[in-house]
C-alpha positions as CSV (number, residue, x, y, z in Angstrom):
1,M,-28.2,10.7,-40.3
2,K,-29.4,7.8,-42.4
3,L,-30.9,4.6,-41.0
4,S,-29.4,1.5,-42.5
5,T,-31.4,-1.0,-44.5
6,R,-31.1,-3.3,-41.4
7,S,-33.3,-0.9,-39.4
8,R,-35.6,0.0,-42.2
9,Y,-36.3,-3.6,-43.3
10,G,-36.2,-4.9,-39.8
11,T,-38.9,-2.4,-38.8
12,R,-41.0,-3.4,-41.8
13,M,-40.6,-7.1,-40.9
14,M,-41.7,-6.4,-37.3
15,I,-44.7,-4.4,-38.5
16,D,-45.6,-7.3,-40.8
17,M,-45.4,-9.6,-37.8
18,A,-47.5,-7.1,-35.7
19,Q,-50.2,-7.1,-38.4
20,R,-50.5,-10.9,-37.9
21,Y,-50.0,-10.9,-34.1
22,G,-52.1,-13.6,-32.4
23,Q,-52.4,-15.7,-35.6
24,G,-49.6,-18.1,-34.7
25,A,-46.2,-18.5,-36.1
26,I,-45.5,-16.7,-39.4
27,H,-43.4,-18.3,-42.2
28,I,-40.4,-16.2,-43.2
29,G,-41.2,-16.9,-46.8
30,G,-44.5,-15.1,-46.6
31,I,-42.8,-12.1,-45.0
32,S,-40.2,-12.2,-47.8
33,E,-42.9,-12.1,-50.5
34,R,-44.9,-9.4,-48.9
35,L,-41.9,-7.1,-48.3
36,N,-40.0,-8.1,-51.4
37,V,-36.9,-8.8,-49.3
38,S,-34.9,-12.0,-49.5
39,V,-35.4,-14.8,-47.0
40,K,-31.7,-14.9,-46.3
41,Y,-31.6,-11.2,-45.4
42,L,-34.6,-11.4,-43.2
43,E,-33.1,-14.4,-41.4
44,Q,-30.0,-12.2,-40.6
45,L,-32.4,-9.6,-39.1
46,I,-34.3,-12.1,-37.0
47,I,-31.1,-13.3,-35.2
48,P,-30.4,-10.1,-33.2
49,L,-34.1,-9.4,-32.6
50,K,-34.6,-12.9,-31.3
51,K,-31.5,-12.7,-29.1
52,A,-32.9,-9.4,-27.7
53,G,-36.2,-11.1,-26.9
54,Y,-38.5,-9.4,-29.4
55,I,-39.1,-12.5,-31.6
56,K,-39.6,-16.1,-30.7
57,S,-39.4,-19.0,-33.1
58,V,-41.4,-22.2,-33.3
59,R,-40.0,-25.3,-34.9
60,G,-42.0,-27.9,-36.8
61,P,-44.5,-28.1,-39.7
62,K,-46.5,-25.2,-38.2
63,G,-43.3,-23.4,-37.2
64,G,-42.1,-19.9,-38.0
65,H,-41.6,-16.7,-36.1
66,M,-43.8,-14.4,-34.0
67,L,-43.5,-11.4,-31.8
68,S,-42.7,-12.3,-28.2
69,R,-44.8,-9.4,-26.9
70,P,-48.0,-7.6,-28.0
71,P,-47.3,-5.0,-30.8
72,G,-48.2,-2.1,-28.5
73,K,-45.4,-3.1,-26.1
74,I,-42.6,-2.9,-28.7
75,S,-41.4,0.5,-29.8
76,V,-39.8,1.2,-33.1
77,G,-36.9,2.7,-31.1
78,E,-36.2,-0.7,-29.5
79,I,-35.9,-2.3,-32.9
80,V,-33.6,0.4,-34.3
81,E,-31.5,0.3,-31.1
82,V,-31.0,-3.5,-31.6
83,L,-30.3,-3.4,-35.3
84,E,-28.2,-0.2,-35.4
85,G,-26.3,-0.9,-32.1
86,G,-27.8,2.3,-30.6
87,I,-29.2,5.6,-31.7
88,C,-26.6,8.3,-31.7
89,L,-25.9,11.1,-34.2
90,A,-22.3,11.6,-33.3
91,D,-19.8,9.5,-31.2
92,C,-19.2,12.4,-28.8
93,V,-22.8,12.5,-27.7
94,E,-22.4,9.4,-25.5
95,N,-18.7,9.3,-25.2
96,P,-17.0,12.7,-25.0
97,E,-13.6,11.0,-25.0
98,A,-14.3,10.0,-28.6
99,C,-13.3,13.5,-29.7
100,E,-10.5,15.6,-28.2
101,K,-12.6,18.8,-28.9
102,A,-15.8,17.6,-27.2
103,G,-15.3,19.9,-24.2
104,A,-15.1,23.0,-26.3
105,C,-17.2,22.0,-29.3
106,L,-20.0,24.4,-30.1
107,T,-22.0,21.7,-32.0
108,R,-21.9,18.9,-29.4
109,G,-25.0,20.3,-27.6
110,L,-26.9,20.4,-30.9
111,W,-26.0,16.7,-31.7
112,K,-27.0,15.7,-28.1
113,E,-30.4,17.5,-28.5
114,A,-31.0,16.1,-32.0
115,T,-30.1,12.6,-30.7
116,R,-32.6,13.0,-27.8
117,A,-35.4,14.1,-30.1
118,V,-34.8,11.1,-32.5
119,R,-34.7,8.6,-29.7
120,E,-37.8,10.1,-28.1
121,E,-39.8,10.0,-31.4
122,L,-38.8,6.4,-32.2
123,H,-39.3,5.1,-28.6
124,S,-42.7,6.8,-28.4
125,T,-44.0,5.0,-31.4
126,S,-45.1,1.3,-31.0
127,L,-45.6,-1.4,-33.6
128,G,-49.2,-1.4,-32.6
129,E,-49.5,2.3,-33.5
130,M,-47.8,1.7,-36.8
131,V,-50.3,-1.0,-37.6
132,K,-53.3,1.2,-36.7
133,T,-51.9,4.1,-38.7
134,G,-51.4,1.9,-41.7
135,Q,-55.0,0.5,-41.4
136,K,-56.3,4.0,-41.2
137,L,-54.4,5.2,-44.2
138,F,-55.5,2.3,-46.3
139,S,-59.2,2.6,-45.3
140,E,-59.1,6.3,-46.4
141,M,-57.9,5.4,-49.9
């Protein structure tokens, strides 16, 4: 399994916002510069995250975007679920009808367990934890 650039860049963008949580709205241009990702691409990522209620936008001269909840209340798994349309290693894991061999498949159980483990890990890690981990790593350098 490989996460798409949508999930990887979207998570990085959300961590950038988490690092600045409580400082008001953040300009997308600043995020773009810090992450070296185009404004246009980040705007595409903001749309589904805003629709799902993880980002709110502020209009006007001091406008921009910010997290709608504290960083400790948003999991990486939630972000990935929104940007990937779910977390599932094989179609048959959630929809056995997707494969005619699902009932007798020897690997389906493995895919189900691996999917569960990935979901658990991503959902047990919050943006707040990612920020703290990053701060600790940089302070040790």
